[in-house]
C-alpha positions in Angstrom: 65.6 -2.7 -10.3 65.2 -4.9 -13.3 61.8 -6.6 -13.6 61.7 -10.3 -12.7 61.4 -12.7 -15.6 59.9 -16.1 -15.7 63.2 -17.7 -14.8 62.9 -16.2 -11.3 60.2 -18.8 -10.6 62.2 -21.8 -11.7 61.5 -24.5 -11.3 58.0 -24.2 -12.5 55.4 -26.6 -11.2 53.9 -29.0 -13.7 50.7 -27.0 -13.8 52.6 -23.7 -14.3 54.6 -25.2 -17.1 51.4 -26.4 -18.8 49.9 -22.9 -18.4 52.9 -21.2 -19.9 53.0 -23.6 -22.8 49.4 -23.0 -23.8 49.4 -19.3 -23.0 49.0 -18.2 -26.6 46.3 -20.7 -27.4 43.3 -18.8 -26.0 41.8 -22.0 -24.6 41.3 -23.2 -21.1 44.2 -25.1 -19.6 42.4 -27.6 -17.4 44.8 -28.7 -14.7 44.3 -32.3 -13.6 41.2 -32.6 -15.7 39.7 -29.3 -14.7 37.8 -30.3 -11.5 38.0 -28.4 -8.3 41.3 -29.2 -6.5 41.9 -29.8 -2.9 43.7 -27.1 -0.8 47.5 -27.6 -1.0 47.4 -30.0 -4.0 50.9 -29.6 -5.3 50.1 -31.4 -8.5 47.8 -28.6 -9.4 49.6 -25.7 -7.8 50.0 -22.4 -9.7 51.6 -19.6 -7.8 49.7 -16.3 -7.8 52.8 -14.4 -8.6 53.3 -16.5 -11.8 49.7 -15.7 -12.9 50.4 -12.0 -12.2 53.6 -12.1 -14.3 51.8 -13.9 -17.2 49.0 -11.3 -17.1 51.3 -8.2 -17.0 54.1 -9.6 -19.2 57.8 -9.4 -18.7 61.2 -11.0 -19.7 60.9 -14.5 -21.0 57.1 -14.4 -20.8 55.3 -15.7 -23.9 52.8 -13.5 -25.5 49.3 -13.6 -23.9 46.5 -14.6 -26.3 44.1 -11.8 -27.3 41.3 -13.6 -25.4 43.3 -13.5 -22.2 44.4 -16.0 -19.6 42.4 -19.2 -19.3 43.1 -21.5 -16.3 40.8 -24.1 -14.7 41.1 -26.6 -11.8 44.2 -25.0 -10.2 45.3 -24.6 -6.6 46.4 -20.9 -6.6 48.8 -20.4 -3.8 49.8 -17.0 -2.4 47.8 -13.8 -3.0 46.9 -12.7 -6.5 47.5 -9.0 -6.2 46.5 -7.0 -9.3 45.7 -3.8 -7.5 45.9 -0.8 -9.9 47.0 -3.0 -12.8 45.9 -2.4 -16.4 45.2 -5.7 -18.1 43.3 -5.3 -21.4 42.4 -9.0 -21.5 40.0 -11.4 -19.9 41.1 -13.2 -16.7 39.6 -16.6 -16.6 40.3 -18.7 -13.4 37.4 -21.1 -13.3 37.1 -24.0 -10.9 40.2 -22.9 -9.0 40.8 -22.9 -5.3 42.5 -19.7 -3.9 44.6 -19.7 -0.8 44.0 -16.0 -0.3 41.4 -13.5 -1.6 42.3 -12.0 -5.0 42.9 -8.3 -4.9 41.8 -6.3 -8.0 41.2 -2.9 -6.4 41.3 -0.1 -9.0 42.3 -2.6 -11.7 41.3 -2.2 -15.4 40.5 -5.4 -17.2 38.2 -6.8 -19.8 36.3 -9.6 -18.0 36.8 -11.6 -14.8 35.7 -15.2 -14.8 35.8 -17.0 -11.5 33.0 -19.6 -12.2 33.0 -22.6 -9.9 36.0 -21.3 -7.9 36.5 -21.4 -4.2 37.7 -18.1 -2.7 38.2 -16.7 0.8 36.8 -13.4 -0.5 37.3 -10.9 -3.3 38.6 -7.4 -3.0 37.8 -5.5 -6.2 36.6 -2.0 -5.1 36.7 0.5 -8.0 37.5 -2.2 -10.6 36.8 -1.2 -14.2 35.8 -4.1 -16.5 34.9 -3.5 -20.1 33.0 -6.8 -20.0 31.4 -8.9 -17.2 32.4 -10.3 -13.8 31.4 -13.9 -13.4 31.2 -15.9 -10.2 28.7 -18.5 -11.3 28.5 -21.4 -8.8 31.5 -20.0 -7.0 32.0 -20.6 -3.3 33.2 -17.5 -1.4 34.0 -17.9 2.3 34.3 -14.2 2.9 33.1 -10.8 1.6 33.0 -9.7 -2.0 33.9 -6.0 -2.3 33.0 -4.2 -5.5 32.4 -0.7 -4.2 32.5 1.9 -6.9 33.1 -0.7 -9.6 32.3 0.1 -13.2 31.3 -2.7 -15.6 30.6 -2.6 -19.3 28.5 -5.8 -18.9 26.9 -7.7 -16.1 27.8 -8.9 -12.6 26.8 -12.6 -12.6 26.6 -14.6 -9.3 24.1 -17.3 -10.4 24.3 -20.3 -8.1 27.1 -18.7 -6.0 27.5 -19.4 -2.3 28.8 -16.4 -0.4 29.3 -16.6 3.4 30.0 -13.6 5.7 27.5 -14.3 8.5 28.7 -11.4 10.7 28.6 -8.7 8.1 28.0 -7.8 4.5 28.8 -10.7 2.1 28.4 -8.7 -1.1 29.2 -5.0 -1.0 28.7 -3.3 -4.3 27.9 0.2 -3.2 27.9 2.8 -6.1 28.6 0.1 -8.7 27.7 1.0 -12.2 27.0 -1.6 -14.8 25.6 -1.4 -18.3 24.1 -4.8 -17.8 22.4 -6.3 -14.8 23.1 -8.0 -11.5 22.2 -11.7 -11.6 21.9 -13.7 -8.4 19.7 -16.5 -9.6 19.8 -19.4 -7.2 22.5 -17.9 -5.1 22.9 -18.5 -1.4 24.2 -15.5 0.5 24.8 -15.9 4.3 25.3 -12.3 5.2 24.1 -9.0 3.9 23.9 -7.7 0.3 24.6 -4.0 0.0 23.9 -2.4 -3.4 23.0 1.2 -2.4 23.2 3.8 -5.1 23.9 1.2 -7.7 23.1 2.0 -11.3 22.1 -1.0 -13.5 21.4 -0.8 -17.2 19.9 -4.2 -17.1 17.8 -6.3 -14.6 18.3 -7.2 -11.0 17.5 -10.9 -11.2 17.5 -13.0 -8.0 15.0 -15.7 -8.8 15.2 -18.5 -6.3 18.0 -16.9 -4.3 18.4 -17.1 -0.5 19.8 -14.3 1.7 20.3 -14.9 5.4 21.0 -12.2 7.9 18.3 -12.5 10.5 17.6 -9.5 12.7 19.7 -7.1 10.5 19.8 -5.6 7.0 19.8 -8.5 4.5 19.4 -6.6 1.3 20.1 -2.9 1.1 19.2 -1.5 -2.3 18.6 2.1 -1.1 18.9 4.5 -4.1 19.2 1.7 -6.6 18.6 2.7 -10.3 17.5 -0.2 -12.4 16.6 0.2 -16.1 14.9 -3.2 -16.3 12.9 -5.6 -14.1 13.7 -6.3 -10.5 12.9 -10.0 -10.4 12.7 -11.5 -6.9 10.5 -14.5 -7.6 10.9 -17.3 -5.2 13.5 -15.4 -3.3 13.9 -16.1 0.5 15.2 -13.3 2.6 15.8 -13.6 6.4 16.3 -10.1 7.5 15.3 -6.6 6.4 15.1 -5.7 2.7 15.1 -2.0 1.6 14.6 -0.3 -1.7 14.2 3.2 -0.2 14.5 6.0 -2.7 15.1 3.5 -5.5 14.3 4.4 -9.2 13.0 1.3 -10.9 12.0 1.6 -14.5 10.1 -1.6 -14.9 8.3 -4.3 -12.8 9.2 -5.5 -9.4 8.1 -9.2 -9.2 7.9 -10.8 -5.8 5.7 -13.8 -6.6 6.3 -16.7 -4.3 8.9 -14.7 -2.4 9.3 -15.3 1.3 10.6 -12.3 3.3 11.0 -12.8 7.1 11.9 -10.0 9.6 9.6 -10.4 12.6 9.3 -7.1 14.5 11.2 -5.3 11.8 10.6 -4.1 8.2 10.5 -7.1 5.9 10.3 -5.0 2.8 10.5 -1.2 2.3 10.0 0.9 -0.8 9.9 4.2 1.0 10.0 7.1 -1.4 10.8 4.7 -4.2 9.6 5.2 -7.8 8.4 2.0 -9.6 7.4 2.8 -13.2 5.9 -0.7 -13.8 4.0 -3.1 -11.5 4.7 -4.1 -8.0 3.7 -7.7 -7.9 2.8 -9.2 -4.4 0.7 -12.3 -5.0 0.8 -16.0 -5.8 2.4 -17.1 -2.6 4.3 -14.0 -1.5 4.8 -14.2 2.2 5.8 -11.2 4.4 6.6 -11.6 8.1 7.3 -8.1 9.2 6.3 -4.7 8.0 5.8 -3.6 4.4 6.7 0.1 4.1 5.4 1.9 1.0 5.4 5.4 2.6 5.9 8.0 -0.1 6.3 5.4 -2.9 5.1 6.0 -6.4 4.0 2.9 -8.2 2.6 2.3 -11.7 0.3 -0.6 -11.0 -0.3 -2.7 -7.9 -0.8 -6.5 -8.4 -1.6 -8.2 -5.2 -3.8 -10.6 -3.3 -5.1 -10.8 0.3 -3.1 -13.8 1.0 0.1 -11.9 0.3 -0.7 -8.8 2.4 1.3 -8.3 5.6 -0.3 -9.0 9.0 -2.5 -6.3 10.7 -0.4 -3.4 11.9 2.5 -4.2 9.5 1.4 -2.1 6.5 2.6 1.5 5.9 0.9 3.4 3.0 1.2 7.1 4.0 1.7 9.2 0.9 1.9 6.1 -1.3 0.6 6.7 -4.8 -0.3 4.2 -7.5 -2.1 4.5 -10.8 -4.3 1.5 -10.5 -4.8 -2.2 -9.7 -4.3 -5.2 -12.0 -5.5 -8.8 -11.3 -6.2 -7.6 -7.8 -9.4 -7.2 -5.7 -10.8 -3.7 -6.3 -14.1 -3.8 -4.3 -14.4 -1.4 -1.3 -14.7 -4.2 1.3 -11.4 -5.8 0.2 -9.5 -2.6 -0.1 -10.8 -1.3 3.2 -9.6 -4.5 4.8 -6.2 -3.8 3.1 -6.0 -0.3 4.5 -7.1 -1.5 7.9 -3.8 -3.3 8.2 -2.2 0.0 8.8 -1.5 1.1 12.4 0.0 4.6 12.5 0.0 4.6 16.3 2.6 1.8 16.3 4.9 4.2 14.5 4.0 7.1 16.9 2.0 8.8 14.2 -1.6 10.1 14.0 -4.2 8.8 11.6 -3.2 8.8 7.9 -6.0 10.1 5.7 -4.0 10.2 2.4 -4.1 6.4 1.7 -8.0 6.5 1.9 -8.2 9.6 -0.3 -5.8 8.2 -2.9 -7.6 4.8 -3.0 -10.9 6.6 -3.5 -9.4 8.6 -6.3 -8.1 5.5 -8.0 -11.5 3.7 -7.6 -13.4 6.7 -8.9 -11.1 7.0 -11.9 -11.7 3.4 -12.8 -15.5 3.8 -12.7 -16.1 2.4 -9.2 -17.7 5.6 -7.8 -19.9 3.8 -5.2 -16.8 2.0 -3.8 -14.9 5.3 -3.8 -17.6 6.9 -1.6 -17.6 4.0 0.8 -13.8 4.4 1.2 -14.2 8.2 1.9 -17.0 7.5 4.4 -14.7 5.1 6.2 -11.9 7.6 6.1 -14.1 10.3 7.7 -15.2 7.9 10.4 -11.7 6.9 11.4 -10.3 10.5 11.1 -13.0 11.8 13.3 -12.4 9.0 15.9 -8.7 10.0 15.9 -9.7 13.7 16.3 -11.9 12.8 19.3 -9.1 10.7 20.9 -6.9 13.9 20.9 -9.5 15.8 23.0 -8.6 16.2 26.6 -12.1 16.8 28.0 -14.4 13.8 28.2 -17.6 15.9 27.8 -16.3 17.4 24.6 -15.4 13.9 23.3 -19.0 12.8 24.0 -20.5 15.8 22.2 -18.2 15.2 19.2 -19.2 11.5 19.2 -22.9 12.4 19.1 -22.2 15.0 16.3 -20.2 12.5 14.3 -22.7 9.7 14.8 -25.5 12.0 13.4 -23.4 13.2 10.5 -22.5 9.6 9.7 -26.0 8.2 9.5 -27.6 11.2 7.9 -25.2 12.4 5.2 -22.3 10.0 5.4 -20.1 12.8 6.8 -20.9 14.8 3.7 -19.7 12.0 1.4 -23.2 10.6 0.9 -25.5 13.6 1.1 -28.3 11.7 -0.6 -28.7 9.8 2.6 -30.5 12.8 3.9 -33.2 12.4 1.3 -33.6 8.8 2.4 -34.1 9.9 6.0 -36.6 12.6 4.9 -38.5 9.9 3.0 -38.5 7.7 6.1 -39.7 10.5 8.3 -42.3 11.4 5.7 -43.7 7.9 5.8 -43.5 7.7 9.6 -45.3 11.0 9.8 -48.0 9.9 7.4 -48.5 6.8 9.5 -48.8 8.7 12.8 -51.1 11.4 11.3 -53.3 8.7 9.8 -53.6 7.2 13.3 -54.5 10.7 14.6 -57.2 11.0 11.9 -58.4 7.4 12.6 -59.0 8.4 16.3 -60.6 11.7 15.1 -58.1 13.7 17.1 -57.9 16.7 14.7 -59.2 20.2 14.8 -59.4 23.1 12.4 -56.6 25.6 12.7 -58.1 29.1 11.9 -59.4 30.8 15.0 -62.5 31.8 13.1 -63.3 28.1 12.4 -62.7 27.2 16.0 -65.4 29.8 17.0 -67.7 28.9 14.1 -71.2 27.8 15.3 -70.9 24.5 13.4 -67.7 23.5 15.2 -68.9 24.7 18.6 -72.3 23.1 18.4 -70.7 19.8 17.2 -69.1 19.6 20.6 -72.6 19.3 22.2 -74.9 16.3 21.9 -78.2 16.7 20.1 -80.9 17.9 22.6 -78.6 20.1 24.6 -78.4 23.9 24.1 -75.8 26.6 24.5 -75.7 30.3 24.1 -73.5 31.5 21.1 -72.2 35.0 21.9 -71.1 35.5 18.3 -74.8 35.1 17.2 -76.5 36.3 20.3 -78.6 33.2 20.2 -79.2 30.0 22.0 -78.6 27.0 19.7 -79.1 23.2 20.1 -76.1 20.8 19.9 -75.5 18.9 16.6 -73.6 15.7 17.6 -75.5 12.5 17.3 -74.9 9.9 20.0 -71.3 8.5 19.7 -70.4 11.0 17.0 -67.1 12.9 17.6 -66.8 16.7 17.2 -64.7 16.2 14.1 -67.1 13.8 12.4 -70.0 16.0 13.2 -68.2 19.1 11.9 -67.3 17.4 8.6 -70.9 16.3 8.2 -72.2 19.8 8.3 -73.0 21.6 5.0 -70.8 24.5 6.0 -67.7 22.2 6.1 -68.2 21.1 2.5 -65.8 23.8 1.2 -63.3 23.3 4.0 -59.9 21.7 2.9 -59.9 17.9 3.7 -57.2 16.4 5.8 -54.6 14.2 4.0 -52.0 12.5 6.2 -49.3 12.2 3.5 -49.6 15.8 2.5 -49.8 17.0 6.1 -46.6 15.0 6.9 -44.8 16.5 3.9 -46.0 20.0 4.8 -44.7 19.6 8.3 -41.4 18.0 7.4 -40.1 20.1 4.5 -39.5 23.7 5.5 -39.9 25.2 2.0 -42.9 23.0 1.1 -46.3 24.8 1.4 -49.3 22.6 0.7 -51.6 24.4 3.1 -52.5 21.5 5.3 -51.0 23.1 8.3 -53.0 26.2 7.6 -56.2 24.2 8.1 -55.5 21.2 10.5 -53.7 20.4 13.7 -53.8 17.4 16.0 -56.3 18.2 18.9 -54.3 18.3 22.1 -57.5 17.7 24.2 -57.4 14.1 22.9 -54.5 11.8 24.2 -53.7 10.6 20.6 -54.0 14.2 19.4 -51.6 15.4 22.2 -49.1 12.8 21.1 -49.6 13.9 17.5 -49.0 17.5 18.4 -45.7 16.6 20.0 -44.7 14.7 16.9 -45.5 17.7 14.8 -42.8 19.7 16.6 -40.3 16.8 16.4 -41.0 16.3 12.7 -40.5 20.0 12.0 -37.2 20.0 13.8 -36.1 16.8 12.0 -37.1 18.4 8.7 -35.0 21.5 9.3 -32.0 19.5 10.5 -32.0 17.1 7.6 -32.5 19.8 5.1 -29.6 21.9 6.5 -27.4 18.7 6.6 -28.3 17.9 3.0 -27.3 21.4 1.9 -24.1 21.2 4.0 -23.3 17.8 2.6 -23.6 18.9 -1.0 -21.5 22.0 -0.3 -18.8 20.0 1.4 -19.0 22.0 4.7 -19.1 18.9 6.9 -16.2 17.1 5.3 -12.8 16.9 7.1 -9.8 18.0 5.1 
């Protein structure tokens, strides 16, 4: 069958005749002044089959200029079907209105320019373009299909309006482009699917709007982007996912508004971001922020841009540091507190706390790091207790954890034990000073207790008693109103006896390895009410000293820390 020539389309419309006449000029043929035509406008009609013939060539067809076909302001009737065609030229159809969606599946072209045009869709799966594909300010009332496309330049949809409310409006799965994907100021009513896309340039959607409430609005799973992902001032109604993405530069979400109530507003699960993740300056998230397993170079955020409590997921998320962000322990603990593992049917996540502490410690904030680890221990132990089936065991664990928390900070602040030892030392010194004030002390060695000067000081002067140790009857030594202790200390025989010191006695009682000798010479006298109380306190202070000393050793050795 002989190929059809141009004469097969006689008579040509006025717009077609003008297009053929200027085919070799390389300039735009602006039909009717070049503005967007109305549907069915016969004065601007160009049949799709005529365009196809001019692009592919044939009998009676003038030579196409090296820059390709340039047509503007036309009403393109019929379906422009270039599936599988090889056209080593640009196809420029700007400000045109299409009756049916153009078909360029598996076509090979230089560039495709549809700026300002109105289309019912675009079917261009597996298209190969040595240059760019432009749909700037285009209006597309249907889906754009670019699955498996390969571009030598960029895909540019700046200012475009794409409407496919019941499905995916832009499907560019597995697209490969040496340049970027530009959606600046675009309005997309429907989903954007760019999974497994590889971009040599940036993903730039500054000021764009994507509407697909209750469903996946932006699917960038597995995206590879060699430059920035710029989503400043973007508005997304629906879920947005960059799971498993490999992003070589910054991800900028300043002033972005992402809304997916009850769903995941933004997810970077297992994504790798070499640069900064910027969530500040008016970023609004209504829905969950999932950073589980993400690896991020730098976090740039602010409390006003954090998701609501229970909407943050940070399990196994790693980042190198913070920039222009709060870095104190209080702020960062409030950030971590927005996690709620139970909502996702999971147990407590210790890793976010441990990693935050590591980052803070690495940037010189050691005290803040310890506070984070103490908070982690407290929450992890609470989760551990919640798993216990027996109430009695939970109570015992609660007491244990309370004591470990206040004494050694769960092993994270072992120096707290020394503070408690100091407090007990001072308390003991005060109590033993009170015992001394009430003269409720007695010598410890049994030989001193039986010594004549001690025994006789228990008797008032003028009374007598028989001393078996001496085989004599001796008179009492205590003057009226004088206590046995005061009398004893006034005797010449007591001049060489070690004097009582409340501070040293308290330290001798408290520290197991400290031997000052005070306990070898003195004890509170249990015959006296104050002395009896002092004797009880000696036992309590001894137990506290052993417990705190052992806890300090355990804290420094790491025995009490949870793994």
